[in-house]
C-alpha positions, 0 to 999 in steps of 0.5 A, a space after each residue: 746906841 753904839 749901833 746908831 753912833 758908829 755908822 754916823 761917825 764912819 760916814 762923817 769921816 768918809 766924806 771925800 771933800 772933807 778928806 781933801 780939805 780936812 776938818 774944822 771946828 764947825 765940823 767937830 761941833 756938828 759931830 758932837 751936837 749930833 751925837 748928843 742928839 742921838 744920846 738924847 733920843 736913845 735915853 728917851 726910847 729906853 725911858 719909854 720902854 720903862 714906862 711901858 714895862 711899868 704900865 705908866 702912861 707917858 702923859 701922867 705925872 708921877 709922884 716922887 715914889 713913882 719917879 724913883 721906881 721909874 729911875 731904878 728900872 731905868 738904871 737896870 735897863 740902861 746898864 743891861 742894854 738889850 739883855 731882856 732876860 737879865 732885866 726881867 730877872 733883876 727887876 723881879 729879884 731885889 737880892 739878886 739885883 743887889 748881889 749882881 750890880 756892885 754898889 747898887 744902893 749907891 747907884 739908886 742913891 745917886 738917881 734919887 739925888 738927881 730927883 732931889 736936885 730937880 726939886 731943889 731947883 724948883 724951890 729955889 728958882 720957880 720962875 726959872 724952872 718954869 721957863 726951862 720947862 722943869 716945872 709946870 702947873 701941877 709939877 711945881 715946888 709945892 707939889 712934887 709931881 714929875 712929867 715924862 720930860 722931867 724924867 728925861 731931864 733927870 736921866 740925861 743928867 745921869 748919863 752926863 754924870 756917868 760920862 764925866 
């Protein structure tokens, strides 16, 4: 992600006409929106990699257990970045994972809480959930099934929470 954001920000600051006129609020809003889009794309690519690692098709809905397994693997990959060997070791060894990443049980609990939040939203406001695309036929309050888009929404919430 840093490899994508840094060149964008540097090129933005180097615009010669901006150096002469300065930056305005609209310019700042465009930078923030672009960085948010870069983060969203990055989350999606990491999530796709986790789906691939777990041999889960992107189009198939997940059970709650499947979603929690996915999020746990996502958190490992998100925290370790490009360290494929570390990801492989930690994913395959629960005790090593818990000994390596401090408060792992709380991190997993936090991710599970994000899924519960999505379920709660679906139950409390099913029409709104459908309008926001956090629910769809087969993925609703009565049947806990989750799409790739649901998983992407949850990891986006996790990213924003960690950034706060």
